[in-house]
C-alpha positions, 0 to 999 in steps of 0.5 A: 481494515485491520485486516488489511493493514496487517496483510500488506507490505511496502515496496517503494520503487523510486514513484511507484509502490508494490503492495504484496499482500500475502505471500502470493499476491503483488500489487502494483500501485502509485499514490495518484491512481489509489482512488478510495480516498480512506485508502491512500490516506491509510497506505501512506500515514502507514509507509511514512511509519516505516 
């Protein structure tokens, strides 16, 4: 999970969340759409710290 945390950046746009992973890949997600509870917790915790 640490590698993942080192590679992504959050950009908040309203209720949508753009997660940019490395320079080329961009995933648009909403916290509600993330099914993996552990990943969701990690993302919410990390986002709260920014």
